N, C-alpha and C positions, 0 to 999 in steps of 0.2 A: 881667798876662795875656800869654802868649807869642804872637808873631806867627805866622801860618800862611803868609805870603808867603815862598816859598823863598829869595828874595834877602835878605830880612831875616834869615831863619834862617841863611843862610850867613855873613852878617856876624857874627851872635852866635856861631856855631860857631867861627869863626876867632879869636874872642876867648876861646875855650876855655870857653864857657858850656855846662856839662854838661846843663842842662835843654833847651837847644836841640838837642843831639845826640839826646836822648831823643824830643823832639817830631818831629824829622826821621825817626826810626825809625818812630814810631807813624803818621805820615802816609804812609809808603811801604810798610809791611809788607803792606797789602791789595793794593797794586799788584803787589808781588812774588809773592804767592800767585796772583793773577789771571793774570799772564803765565806763571808756571810751569805752572799748570793748563792754560792754552791750549796751550802747547807740548807738554805730555804727552798731549794728545788725539791727537797724531800718533805718539806712542810709548807706547801703553798698557802695554806690558810694564814700563815704568819707573815707573808710577803708585805702586807701593809705596815708591818712593824720594822721594816728594814732599817730605817734611820735610827730608831730607838735602840735596836740591837747593836748597830755600828757604834753609836755613842757609848754603850756599855763596853764594847770591845776595845775602844780607844783607851780606856783606862788601864789596859794591860801594857801599854807602851812604857809608862814610868815604872810599872811593877817589874817588867822584864829588864829594864835598865838597872834597877836596883838589885834584883836577885841574881842576875847572870854573873858567873865567875869564869874567868878565862881558863881555869884549870879543868873545867868540865870537858867530857869527851865530845859532847855535841857543841856545834858552833852556835853562835848567837841567833842566826836566822832560824835554825831548827828549834832551838829553845823557845824563841818567841812564837813560832808557828804552833807549838804544842800548847803553850799558855793561852794563845789566842783561840784555838779550837775548843779548849776546855771552857773558857769563858763564854763563848758563843753558845755552846751546847747547854751550859747551865742556864743562860737566859732563855733559850728555846724551851727547855724543860719547864721553867717557871711559867712561861706564857702558855704552854700547852696544858699545864695543870689547871691554870685559871679557866681556860676554855673548856677543859674536860669537866670541871666542877659546874660550870654554867650549863653545859649540855646535860649532865647528870640530873640536874634540878629540873630540866625541861622535859626530857624524855623518860617517861616512866614505863618502861617495858620490862619483861622478864619478872613479872609480879605474880606471886601465888597467894592464896588465902588459906589460913588455917581454920579450924573448926569455929573459932570465936569471931571470924571475919575480920580480924585485925590484919592490916597489911604487913607482909614480911618481904623485905627487899633482898633479892639475891645478888650477891656481889658480882660486879661486872669486870673484875680484874683490872683495876685502874692502871696498874703499871704498864699494861699493854698499850695504853693510849700514847705512849712515847713512840710506838712503832708507826711509821708513816702509813703503811698499808692498812693497818688496823684502824688508825684514826680516820683515814679517808673513807673506809667502809662504814665507820660509825657515823660520819657526817652524812653519807648517803642515806643511811637508815633514819637519821634525824629528819632529813628533808622529806623522805617518804612518809614518815610518821605525821609530820605537820600537814602535808597535803591530805593524808587520810583523814585527819581530824577535821580539817576544813570541809571535807566532802560529807561528813556526817550530818544527819538532820539536826536542827537546832536543839531539840530536846535531848538528843544523845550528847551533844557537846556540853549541855548543862550538867548532865550526870558526870561526865569526865572532869569538868571544872570543879564540881563539888568534891569529887574524889581527891583532886590534887590539893585543894586548899584546906580541907578538913583533916583533923588529926586521925580519924578513923572512919571506917565504912559506916559505923553506927551514926556518927555525927553527920556524915554526908547525907544519909537517908533521912535523918531528922531535919536537916536543913531544907530538903526538898519535900518534906511532909509525905514520905513514901514508906511503905512497909519495908522493913529490913530485907526480908527474903526476896521481895520483887526488886529492890534496888541491887542486891548482890547478883541476882540472875541477869539483870539487864547489863550491869557493868561488865560482867564476865563475858557476855556475848559481844559487847563492844570491844573489849580488850582482845578477844580472839580475832575480830575483824581487823583491828589495827595491826596486830602481830602478823596476820596474813599479808596485809598491805606492805609492811616493812620487809618481810622475808620472802614474799612471793610464794 
């Protein structure tokens, strides 16, 4: 019969007992799912990635087995819990950054124009995307923006599309065969309309 005491398991694992490795996995997989699920409650947009995050977190079992030393003040369960949470949060941050970058490419709000009409993007404080409340608000703003764009007349949507795909306002106006001043005035009006739709 295999011991369930983590310290006995660690001893057996360090003698390269395969069954001890398996038991350590079975005894901790429930904890991994539980902690991952709890963390994802603050990041609901990442819930579809639960299994991927769990698989990454599982890699902390052999790491904890290797790094833990009995002379530490913390017991093995506490030590493993800390490693586990750090790993899960690192994976969550990585996934959030990828989603944040995707959104930042899609949502072009908070834009001002200088005198040469070249677009200048105002920093959106990317680090705050790690905050659940801020990210949720940003998601809502994105949804409102997309709905507002779809509600625009087709001609206005073409102007916005040209603005997004071209390197400058001048290029966008040229692409649409429109005088620069007219294009600038129209896109400024459209952006105000979109901003109002997003921020109410």
